[in-house]
C-alpha positions in Angstrom: 0.0 -0.1 0.0 1.3 3.5 -0.9 0.0 6.7 -0.1 1.4 10.3 0.4 2.2 11.5 3.8 0.9 14.7 5.1 3.6 16.3 7.4 4.0 19.5 9.5 6.1 20.7 12.4 5.1 18.8 15.5 3.5 21.8 17.5 1.2 22.8 14.7 0.2 19.1 14.1 -0.9 18.7 18.1 -2.6 22.1 18.0 -4.6 21.2 14.9 -5.6 17.9 16.2 -6.5 19.1 19.7 -8.1 22.5 19.0 -9.0 22.2 15.3 -12.0 20.9 13.7 -11.9 17.3 14.8 -11.1 17.9 18.5 -9.1 14.8 19.0 -7.1 13.9 22.1 -4.1 11.6 22.3 -5.3 8.3 23.8 -2.2 6.0 23.1 1.6 6.7 22.7 4.2 4.4 21.6 7.9 4.2 20.6 9.2 1.6 17.8 11.9 -0.7 19.1 15.5 0.6 18.1 14.2 4.1 17.6 14.7 6.5 20.3 13.7 9.5 18.5 10.5 9.0 16.8 7.1 8.4 18.7 3.6 7.2 17.5 0.2 8.6 18.9 -3.3 7.8 18.4 -5.7 10.8 18.6 -9.4 10.2 19.1 -12.5 12.2 19.5 -14.6 9.9 21.7 -18.0 11.8 20.7 -17.7 11.8 16.9 -15.4 8.7 16.6 -13.0 10.4 14.4 -9.2 9.1 14.8 -5.6 9.9 13.5 -2.6 8.1 13.9 0.7 10.0 13.7 4.3 9.4 13.9 6.4 12.5 15.3 9.8 13.7 16.8 10.7 16.9 18.3 10.4 18.8 15.0 8.1 17.0 12.4 4.9 15.0 12.5 3.3 13.1 9.8 -0.2 11.6 9.4 -0.1 7.8 9.1 -3.7 7.4 8.8 -7.1 8.9 9.8 -10.7 8.0 9.7 -14.0 7.7 11.3 -16.0 5.2 13.5 -13.4 4.3 15.9 -14.3 1.6 18.4 -12.5 1.3 21.8 -12.0 -2.5 22.4 -10.8 -2.3 25.9 -12.9 -0.9 28.4 -10.7 -1.5 31.7 -8.8 1.2 33.8 -7.1 3.9 31.9 -3.2 4.2 32.4 
């Protein structure tokens, strides 16, 4: 599967996801093994069910995927 990446500076990406049209908040963070610089995060709006998965470092963030109809599979305690 190939698709173009949408990237911008990390601060702009976070502000846009949290305060922009979609009002998504980070619900998960992760680090790829062996990569100490880049991180991954999943942003979700629990009311509208929109979601965005990004990869980012201190300077740049890229959207890896985005969509609608997110479903939370685990309803246990939040970390």
